[in-house]
C-alpha positions in Angstrom: 25.6 -32.4 -20.2 24.7 -30.1 -22.7 21.9 -27.4 -23.1 20.7 -25.8 -26.7 17.3 -24.1 -27.9 15.7 -26.9 -30.3 14.9 -23.6 -32.2 17.3 -21.8 -34.2 18.0 -18.5 -35.6 20.8 -17.2 -38.2 21.0 -14.2 -35.7 20.6 -14.8 -32.4 18.5 -13.3 -30.7 19.0 -11.8 -26.9 16.3 -13.0 -25.2 15.3 -16.7 -26.7 12.0 -18.2 -26.7 11.3 -22.1 -27.2 12.4 -25.2 -25.4 15.5 -26.3 -24.0 17.2 -29.9 -24.3 19.2 -31.1 -21.6 21.2 -34.3 -21.8 22.9 -35.9 -19.1 25.0 -38.8 -18.8 25.0 -40.8 -15.6 28.6 -42.1 -14.3 29.0 -45.7 -13.4 28.0 -44.9 -9.7 24.6 -44.0 -10.1 21.9 -46.4 -11.5 20.1 -45.2 -14.6 16.8 -47.8 -13.6 16.6 -45.1 -10.6 13.7 -42.6 -10.5 15.8 -39.0 -11.1 14.0 -35.6 -10.4 15.0 -32.3 -12.2 14.7 -28.7 -10.9 15.8 -25.7 -12.9 15.8 -22.2 -11.2 17.7 -18.9 -12.1 19.9 -17.3 -10.2 17.3 -15.1 -8.1 16.4 -18.9 -7.0 12.7 -18.6 -9.4 11.6 -22.4 -9.8 11.9 -21.9 -13.6 10.9 -25.7 -14.5 10.4 -29.4 -13.5 11.1 -32.6 -14.4 10.8 -36.5 -13.1 11.1 -40.0 -15.3 8.7 -41.2 -13.6 6.1 -39.0 -15.3 7.2 -38.8 -18.7 9.2 -35.7 -19.2 12.5 -37.1 -19.2 13.4 -39.6 -21.9 15.5 -42.6 -21.1 18.7 -43.8 -23.1 20.9 -46.5 -22.0 22.7 -44.1 -19.4 21.6 -41.1 -21.1 18.5 -39.0 -19.6 17.0 -36.6 -22.2 15.1 -33.1 -20.7 13.1 -31.3 -22.4 12.2 -28.0 -20.5 9.5 -25.8 -22.2 9.6 -22.8 -19.0 10.5 -20.6 -18.8 8.8 -18.9 -22.0 11.7 -16.7 -22.3 15.1 -17.4 -21.7 16.9 -14.2 -20.3 20.8 -14.3 -20.0 22.4 -15.1 -17.0 22.9 -17.2 -14.9 21.1 -20.6 -13.8 21.5 -23.4 -12.2 19.6 -27.4 -12.6 19.2 -30.0 -9.4 19.5 -33.5 -10.0 18.2 -35.8 -7.2 17.8 -39.5 -6.9 15.8 -41.9 -5.1 18.5 -42.1 -2.4 18.5 -38.1 -1.9 21.5 -37.5 -3.4 21.7 -34.3 -5.3 24.0 -33.1 -7.8 24.4 -29.1 -9.5 24.8 -28.1 -12.7 26.0 -24.4 -13.0 24.6 -22.9 -16.7 25.4 -19.9 -17.9 23.6 -18.2 -21.0 25.1 -15.7 -23.2 24.3 -12.9 -25.3 24.6 -15.3 -28.3 22.2 -17.7 -26.9 25.0 -20.4 -25.9 24.5 -22.4 -22.9 27.6 -23.1 -21.2 26.9 -25.7 -18.1 29.7 -27.0 -15.6 30.5 -29.8 -14.5 28.2 -31.1 -12.2 29.1 -31.1 -7.9 27.5 -33.4 -5.3 25.3 -31.4 -2.6 25.1 -32.2 1.2 22.4 -32.6 3.3 20.7 -29.6 4.7 22.6 -27.6 1.6 20.1 -24.7 -0.1 20.6 -27.3 -3.2 19.1 -30.0 -1.2 16.6 -28.5 0.2 15.2 -26.4 -3.2 15.2 -30.0 -4.6 13.6 -32.2 -1.1 11.6 -30.7 1.1 10.4 -27.0 -0.3 9.5 -29.4 -4.1 7.2 -31.7 -1.8 3.9 -28.9 -3.5 6.2 -28.1 -6.4 3.3 -26.1 -7.9 2.7 -24.3 -4.6 6.5 -23.4 -4.5 7.2 -22.2 -8.3 4.1 -20.0 -7.9 5.6 -18.8 -4.4 9.4 -18.4 -5.7 8.1 -16.6 -9.1 5.7 -14.0 -7.9 7.6 -10.5 -7.9 8.3 -9.0 -4.9 9.2 -11.9 -2.6 12.3 -12.6 -2.2 12.4 -12.4 1.2 9.9 -15.1 1.4 11.8 -17.4 -0.7 14.4 -17.1 1.8 12.4 -17.4 4.5 10.9 -20.5 3.2 14.3 -21.9 2.9 15.3 -21.0 6.5 12.1 -22.8 7.8 12.8 -26.0 5.5 16.4 -26.2 6.9 15.1 -26.3 10.4 12.5 -28.5 9.5 14.9 -31.1 8.0 17.3 -30.3 11.3 14.6 -31.3 13.5 13.8 -34.6 11.3 17.6 -35.6 11.3 17.8 -34.7 15.2 14.8 -36.5 15.9 16.5 -39.9 14.0 19.5 -39.2 15.3 18.8 -39.0 19.2 16.7 -41.9 19.2 15.4 -40.8 22.4 11.3 -40.7 23.5 10.0 -36.9 24.2 12.5 -35.1 22.3 10.3 -32.1 20.6 11.2 -30.2 17.9 12.5 -26.4 17.7 9.5 -24.7 17.0 9.4 -21.9 14.6 7.8 -18.6 15.3 4.8 -18.4 13.5 4.3 -14.2 13.9 5.6 -12.0 11.0 5.5 -7.9 10.3 4.8 -8.1 6.6 5.7 -5.1 4.7 3.6 -4.8 2.2 3.6 -1.1 0.8 0.0 -1.7 -1.0 0.5 -5.4 -2.3 -2.9 -6.4 -4.3 -2.5 -10.2 -3.5 -1.2 -10.3 -0.3 -4.1 -13.1 1.2 -3.0 -15.3 -1.7 1.1 -14.7 -0.8 0.3 -15.6 2.4 -1.8 -18.9 1.2 1.6 -19.7 -0.6 3.7 -19.2 2.0 1.5 -21.4 4.7 1.3 -24.1 2.7 4.9 -24.0 1.4 6.4 -23.6 4.8 4.0 -26.5 5.6 2.3 -23.8 8.7 0.7 -26.4 11.2 -2.1 -23.4 12.0 -4.6 -21.7 9.9 -4.1 -17.9 8.3 -6.7 -15.7 8.6 -6.4 -12.6 7.2 -8.4 -10.2 9.2 -9.6 -6.1 8.4 -8.4 -4.2 11.3 -11.0 -1.4 10.5 -14.5 -4.2 10.5 -13.3 -4.9 14.5 -14.7 -1.8 15.9 -17.9 -0.2 15.7 -18.8 2.1 18.1 -22.8 2.8 16.3 -23.6 -0.5 17.5 -24.9 -1.7 21.2 -21.4 -4.1 21.6 -18.8 -2.1 19.3 -16.7 -5.4 19.2 -19.5 -7.4 18.1 -17.4 -8.4 14.7 -14.2 -9.5 16.8 -15.8 -11.6 19.2 -17.7 -13.7 16.4 -14.3 -14.0 15.0 -12.8 -15.2 17.8 -15.8 -17.7 18.2 -15.4 -18.7 14.5 -18.8 -17.1 13.4 -17.0 -15.2 10.5 -18.5 -13.6 7.8 -16.5 -13.0 4.5 -17.5 -9.6 4.7 -15.2 -9.1 8.0 -12.1 -11.9 7.4 -11.0 -14.3 4.7 -10.4 -17.7 5.6 -7.4 -18.8 4.1 -7.5 -23.0 5.1 -9.6 -24.6 8.0 -7.6 -26.5 10.5 -8.7 -28.2 13.6 -5.2 -27.7 14.6 -4.0 -25.2 17.1 -5.3 -21.6 17.3 -4.9 -19.7 14.3 -2.6 -17.0 13.1 -4.5 -13.9 12.8 -3.0 -11.6 9.9 -3.9 -8.0 10.4 -4.6 -6.0 7.5 -5.4 -2.1 7.9 -3.5 -2.2 10.5 -3.6 1.8 11.0 -7.1 1.1 12.7 -5.4 -0.1 15.8 -4.2 3.6 16.3 -7.7 5.2 16.9 -10.0 4.1 19.4 -10.5 0.5 20.4 -7.3 -0.4 19.1 -6.0 -1.6 22.0 -9.0 -3.8 22.9 -8.6 -5.3 20.0 -5.3 -6.6 20.3 -5.6 -7.4 23.7 -8.7 -9.9 23.0 -6.7 -11.5 20.2 -3.4 -12.1 22.0 -6.0 -14.2 24.5 -6.5 -16.5 22.0 -3.8 -16.8 19.9 0.0 -17.2 20.5 0.9 -15.9 16.8 -0.1 -13.2 14.5 0.8 -11.2 11.6 1.2 -7.4 10.8 0.4 -6.3 7.6 0.7 -2.6 6.7 3.3 0.0 5.3 6.5 0.5 7.1 5.1 3.4 9.2 1.9 1.9 9.9 3.7 -1.0 11.5 6.3 1.3 13.6 3.4 2.9 14.5 1.3 0.3 16.0 4.3 -1.2 17.8 5.3 2.3 19.1 1.9 2.5 20.8 2.1 -1.3 21.8 5.5 -2.1 23.2 4.4 -5.1 24.9 4.0 -6.6 21.2 7.8 -6.4 19.9 9.0 -9.9 21.3 6.6 -11.3 19.9 8.5 -10.6 16.4 12.0 -11.5 16.6 14.3 -9.8 13.4 14.1 -12.9 11.3 10.3 -12.6 11.1 10.5 -9.2 9.6 9.4 -9.5 5.9 9.0 -6.8 3.3 7.5 -7.1 0.0 10.4 -5.8 -2.6 10.5 -4.0 -5.9 9.8 -6.3 -8.5 13.3 -7.3 -10.0 13.8 -7.0 -13.9 14.0 -11.0 -14.3 10.7 -11.2 -12.1 8.7 -8.3 -14.3 9.9 -10.1 -17.5 8.8 -13.7 -16.3 5.5 -12.8 -14.4 4.6 -10.6 -17.6 4.6 -13.8 -19.7 2.9 -15.6 -17.1 0.1 -13.2 -17.1 -0.2 -13.3 -20.9 -0.5 -17.1 -20.6 -3.6 -16.7 -18.4 -4.6 -14.5 -21.0 -4.3 -17.0 -23.5 -2.0 -15.3 -25.5 1.0 -16.4 -26.8 3.5 -14.4 -28.4 5.8 -15.2 -31.6 9.3 -15.2 -30.9 10.0 -11.9 -32.4 7.0 -10.4 -29.8 9.0 -11.9 -27.0 12.1 -10.7 -28.0 10.3 -7.3 -28.5 8.6 -7.2 -25.1 11.8 -8.2 -23.4 13.7 -5.1 -25.3 11.3 -2.3 -24.2 10.3 -3.9 -20.5 14.3 -4.4 -20.0 14.5 -0.4 -21.5 11.1 0.8 -19.5 12.5 -0.9 -16.3 16.0 1.5 -16.6 13.9 4.4 -16.9 12.1 3.6 -13.5 8.6 3.0 -15.1 7.9 -0.7 -14.6 9.9 -1.4 -11.6 7.0 0.7 -9.6 4.4 -1.9 -11.3 1.8 -3.4 -9.1 0.8 -6.6 -9.7 -2.5 -5.0 -11.4 -0.6 -3.3 -13.9 1.1 -6.2 -15.5 -2.9 -7.2 -16.4 -3.8 -3.6 -16.9 -1.1 -3.6 -19.6 -1.7 -6.7 -21.9 -5.6 -6.0 -21.7 -5.3 -2.3 -23.2 -2.0 -2.2 -25.4 -1.9 -6.2 -26.4 -5.2 -7.6 -26.6 -7.2 -4.9 -28.7 -4.4 -4.9 -31.2 -4.3 -8.4 -31.6 -7.8 -8.8 -31.3 -8.4 -6.6 -34.6 -5.6 -7.8 -36.5 -6.8 -11.5 -35.7 -10.6 -10.5 -37.1 -9.3 -8.8 -39.8 -7.4 -12.2 -41.4 -10.4 -14.1 -40.5 -12.9 -11.9 -42.5 -10.1 -11.9 -45.6 -10.4 -15.5 -45.7 -6.1 -14.9 -45.4 -4.7 -16.7 -42.2 -2.1 -19.3 -41.2 -1.2 -20.6 -37.9 1.4 -18.0 -37.4 -1.1 -15.5 -37.3 -2.9 -17.0 -33.9 0.3 -15.7 -32.2 1.1 -12.1 -30.7 3.0 -10.8 -33.4 5.8 -7.4 -32.6 3.1 -5.0 -34.4 0.5 -6.0 -31.5 2.2 -4.9 -28.7 1.9 -1.0 -28.4 4.8 -0.1 -26.2 4.5 4.1 -26.4 2.1 4.2 -23.1 5.5 2.9 -21.5 7.6 5.8 -22.8 4.8 8.2 -22.2 4.7 7.1 -18.8 8.3 7.2 -18.9 9.0 10.7 -19.4 6.1 12.3 -16.7 9.5 12.9 -14.6 10.7 15.1 -17.0 8.1 16.7 -18.9 6.9 17.7 -15.2 9.9 19.6 -14.3 10.1 21.0 -17.9 6.7 22.3 -17.2 7.5 23.6 -13.9 10.9 25.4 -15.5 8.2 26.9 -18.3 6.4 28.6 -15.7 6.6 32.4 -15.8 8.7 33.9 -12.9 9.6 32.3 -10.1 13.2 31.8 -10.6 14.1 30.9 -6.9 11.5 28.5 -6.6 11.9 27.4 -9.6 15.8 26.2 -8.8 15.0 24.7 -5.1 12.1 22.6 -6.3 14.4 20.9 -9.6 17.1 20.6 -7.3 15.1 18.7 -4.5 13.5 16.7 -7.1 16.8 15.9 -9.1 17.6 14.9 -5.3 15.1 12.4 -4.6 15.7 11.3 -8.2 18.7 10.7 -7.6 18.0 8.2 -4.2 15.3 6.7 -6.1 17.6 5.3 -8.7 20.5 4.3 -6.6 17.8 2.0 -4.7 16.7 0.5 -7.8 20.3 -0.6 -8.4 20.8 -2.4 -4.8 23.1 0.8 -3.5 22.7 2.0 0.3 20.9 4.9 0.4 19.4 6.8 3.3 15.9 6.5 3.7 13.7 9.1 1.4 12.7 11.2 4.7 9.2 13.2 4.7 9.4 16.5 2.6 6.1 18.9 3.7 6.3 22.0 2.6 5.5 25.8 3.5 4.4 27.6 0.9 4.2 31.8 1.6 3.0 34.3 -0.8 -0.1 36.6 -1.7 -2.9 35.0 -3.5 -2.0 34.6 -7.4 1.8 34.0 -7.0 1.5 29.8 -8.2 1.3 28.4 -5.3 -1.4 25.9 -5.8 -0.2 25.2 -9.7 2.9 24.3 -7.9 1.6 21.8 -5.8 -0.1 20.0 -8.2 3.0 19.7 -10.4 4.8 18.8 -7.1 2.0 15.9 -6.8 3.0 14.9 -10.5 6.5 14.4 -9.8 6.4 12.6 -6.5 4.0 10.3 -8.3 6.4 9.5 -11.0 8.7 8.5 -8.0 6.8 6.3 -6.9 7.0 8.3 -3.2 3.2 8.9 -4.0 0.6 6.2 -4.8 -1.9 8.7 -6.6 -0.2 12.4 -6.6 -3.0 14.2 -7.0 -3.8 17.8 -5.0 -6.6 17.9 -2.5 -7.4 21.6 -1.7 -8.8 22.7 1.8 -9.5 25.4 4.1 -10.6 26.0 7.2 -14.2 25.8 6.5 -14.0 22.2 5.5 -12.2 21.4 8.3 -13.6 22.6 11.5 -16.7 21.0 12.4 -20.1 22.7 14.9 -19.8 20.6 18.1 -17.1 18.3 19.5 -16.0 15.3 17.9 -16.7 16.7 14.4 -13.6 18.4 13.7 -11.6 15.0 14.0 -14.3 13.2 12.1 -13.7 15.5 9.2 -9.6 15.2 9.4 -10.0 11.4 9.9 -12.4 11.4 6.4 -10.2 14.5 4.9 -6.8 12.2 5.9 -8.1 9.5 4.1 -8.9 10.9 0.9 -5.7 12.4 1.3 -4.1 8.8 1.4 -1.5 8.7 -1.9 -2.1 12.6 -2.8 -1.0 15.9 -1.7 -3.2 17.7 0.9 -2.9 21.5 0.7 -4.3 23.5 3.2 -4.8 27.0 2.2 -4.8 29.9 5.0 -3.4 27.3 7.4 -2.6 29.9 9.8 -6.5 30.1 10.6 -6.5 26.8 11.9 -4.7 28.1 15.0 -5.5 30.5 17.2 -3.2 31.6 20.3 -5.8 33.9 21.9 -8.5 31.0 21.8 -7.6 27.4 23.6 -10.9 25.7 23.1 -10.8 26.5 19.6 -11.2 24.0 17.3 -8.7 24.4 15.0 -5.9 23.0 17.4 -7.8 19.2 17.6 -7.1 19.6 13.5 -3.3 20.4 13.9 -3.0 18.0 16.6 -4.2 15.6 13.6 -2.0 16.5 11.1 0.7 16.7 13.4 0.5 12.5 13.2 1.0 12.6 9.8 3.3 15.0 9.9 5.7 13.1 12.4 5.8 10.1 10.6 8.7 8.7 8.8 8.0 8.0 5.2 3.7 8.6 4.4 2.2 8.2 1.5 1.2 11.5 1.6 2.4 15.2 1.3 1.2 18.0 3.1 1.7 21.9 1.9 0.8 24.7 4.4 0.2 27.9 2.5 -1.1 31.4 3.4 0.4 34.6 3.9 4.0 35.4 4.9 3.5 37.0 8.4 0.6 34.9 8.9 2.7 31.8 8.2 5.0 33.1 10.5 3.5 33.8 13.2 1.9 30.1 13.0 5.3 28.5 13.3 5.9 30.7 16.4 3.1 29.6 18.1 3.2 26.0 17.8 6.8 24.9 18.0 5.7 21.4 17.3 5.0 22.5 13.5 8.7 24.0 12.9 10.5 20.7 12.8 7.7 19.0 10.3 8.5 21.0 7.6 12.2 20.8 6.4 11.4 23.1 2.9 9.9 27.0 3.2 9.5 28.5 0.1 8.6 32.3 -0.5 6.5 32.9 -3.6 7.1 36.7 -4.7 4.9 39.1 -6.1 5.2 38.7 -9.9 7.0 42.0 -11.5 5.0 44.0 -14.2 6.6 42.5 -17.2 5.9 39.1 -15.6 2.1 39.6 -15.5 2.4 41.2 -18.9 3.7 37.9 -20.2 0.9 35.5 -17.9 -1.7 37.9 -19.9 -0.2 37.3 -23.0 0.0 33.4 -22.8 -4.1 33.6 -21.7 -4.6 35.2 -24.5 -2.6 33.2 -26.9 -4.2 29.8 -24.7 -7.4 31.1 -26.7 -6.3 32.2 -30.1 -6.5 35.8 -29.1 -4.4 38.3 -30.5 -3.1 41.7 -29.6 -2.5 44.6 -31.6 0.4 46.6 -31.3 -1.7 49.7 -29.7 -3.7 47.1 -27.1 -0.5 45.8 -26.0 0.6 49.0 -24.9 -2.4 49.9 -23.7 -2.3 46.5 -21.5 0.8 46.7 -20.3 0.0 50.5 -18.8 -3.3 49.5 -17.6 -1.1 46.3 -15.5 1.5 48.8 -14.2 -1.2 51.6 -13.2 -2.8 48.4 -11.1 0.2 47.1 -9.9 1.8 50.3 -8.5 -1.7 51.1 -6.3 -2.0 47.6 -5.3 -2.2 46.5 -1.2 -0.9 43.5 0.4 -3.6 41.3 -1.0 -3.5 42.2 -4.4 -4.2 39.2 -6.5 -1.4 39.2 -9.1 -1.6 36.2 -11.8 -5.0 35.7 -10.5 -5.8 39.5 -10.7 -4.6 39.0 -14.6 -6.7 35.8 -15.1 -10.0 37.7 -13.8 -8.9 40.5 -16.0 -8.5 38.7 -19.2 -11.6 36.3 -19.1 -14.0 39.2 -17.1 -12.9 42.1 -18.2 -11.0 42.2 -21.8 -12.9 39.1 -23.7 -16.3 40.4 -22.4 -15.3 43.8 -23.8 -14.3 42.6 -27.3 -17.7 40.5 -27.1 -19.8 43.6 -26.9 -17.9 45.7 -29.3 -18.4 43.2 -32.0 -22.2 42.8 -30.9 -22.7 46.3 -31.5 -20.7 47.1 -34.9 -20.9 46.0 -38.3 -18.1 43.6 -39.2 -17.1 40.9 -41.5 -17.1 37.4 -40.3 -13.5 36.7 -40.6 -10.8 34.7 -37.9 -8.7 37.9 -38.1 -11.8 39.9 -36.8 -12.5 37.4 -33.6 -9.2 37.1 -32.9 -8.0 40.6 -33.1 -8.3 42.8 -29.6 -7.7 46.5 -29.9 -6.4 49.0 -27.6 -10.4 50.6 -27.1 -11.0 46.8 -25.9 -8.7 47.4 -23.2 -10.0 50.8 -22.0 -13.7 50.0 -21.6 -12.4 46.7 -19.7 -10.0 48.7 -17.3 -13.2 51.1 -16.9 -15.9 48.7 -16.6 -14.3 45.8 -14.9 -12.1 48.1 -12.3 -9.7 45.7 -11.4 -8.0 48.3 -9.1 -11.2 47.8 -6.5 -10.7 43.5 -7.1 -8.6 42.6 -4.5 -8.7 39.0 -2.5 -9.1 39.8 1.2 -7.9 37.4 4.0 -10.4 34.8 5.2 -11.8 35.9 8.4 -11.7 33.0 10.9 -14.9 30.9 10.7 -15.9 28.0 12.7 -17.3 27.5 16.3 -15.4 27.4 19.6 -16.1 25.0 22.1 
């Protein structure tokens, strides 16, 4: 057998585009008149292409068969294998290697026995070739491919067993159709289940049901929608029918299963189990564990092999899927553009960027960073009437790769921003170590190395106001997001006034909405000590803490909770509620800024707005900071005080001076701050009286 690209190049590209031809000469034991089927796989068992002698895709010439493979759109270096099956169900395997010089090396064929992997990949699984190809090539579904192969093997074994025994009434060994599916935010779960069901030839209808719609306490019958589903009166807004059938009871695929942990969840599961013997739970690993822990009777439904996880995308999956999506958008890449794209995606994958892409990210990159440039160039060619057939293809310059590497640098740039902050030396060293440790764990896991699970990293920030706690929380959110540990990475700042309700039940409802908003983000609870009162057992703050404990106890929640407040008060909070102590593995003390550090902060604020201090003004400002800090109390605002002094005192003093004096209209005059401006600001602003008092507890007790 020989394989070679039909396109030749003087300098072979590592990533090759174009059709590949395989020529196979049949030996005397095989009849040239038989029908032959060919299936090309890569070493990740992704079905790349297929052909057959009876559909015109294979040319016969005596005892030679010539197969032209037009897929994949790009040939990646590595392993492939070609399966050949004839009408007599004989299967042969050719192992193929594509080296980095665009040379194919094929081994001699070897026969494959019945029920072997090769037999399944070329027979039962390919009864619906397009469905199997779509399932096998969709990123992240390696475990689904393996399960489809296992089910196909069992089905073939049952068929063989029935034929061999030739005994009436011999029943098949059934597959268990109940699955735990760890989706981790996967965006095409319904389509994936449809493909999986059809490839596996499941005899049951699959319905994806949104659990948040199954219980509505505002209606007379809170389970009305659930009853509608069970009575087959389902509307499109509360369930998605993947396929209707009149066969056995359906398999209910339960999405958004965290709703099953709330009121009505046990009743929902009880009713579903009364109507069906199989179900699928779809959610994050933590959500699945929580539902099973709360409903232990469900565990026997799910054997270990029925635990499927959508995995991080491999590089081959990413490249293959990218070009598949490009074809969906009717974009055809030139060989040079394919080579550039593959190199860029490989580099971005190694830097940990595209490895964390979701399926919509592929379309987003194509729509934002390929299509606009392509359309502008092609429009210009048409307007200038200088266009040929090559211009129709996507060219290397049409691909804007800069956003990939801007995104890749988020981790490093955020750490650099953290370390550039004034002061906080101990905090910066500790957080840098933690971030680097997480980065190491993420990269090891991407390389397939054994890595212990990334546990929660909730933290307590202790310190006076204005010491950088909120700023550091924002940087942590960006770091966690860049590592894929938070899906969004924004900071949601709250305090007691937003959490505590005025009547029974309102606090729980506030917390439910708040936790939904904080999903994927940093929940920053300022003055957290005000939530807990040791002297008032009826205080609603206790309920808020109990709600937070549910999240704090999760192993890997898509949320980072930070409690912040004064050191003494936070210490008392931890001592009053021992359940909180072990939930916060990290505790950081934000010390007050020194005089020199506050001076640096003031200078950076002024420089950011193009203000300059005269020498006398700089000395006057340093003295004002020194005097104020020397007489400050416990609740001194630190950097926040400096910010107010600059923007509410010094700059208004400059504005007053310029408004009452005659001066030239020059940049220097409007930039320069004099010692008199500092003195007037200190007298009028009176910063020594401005302190940030701790909030009195507010809210109502039951």
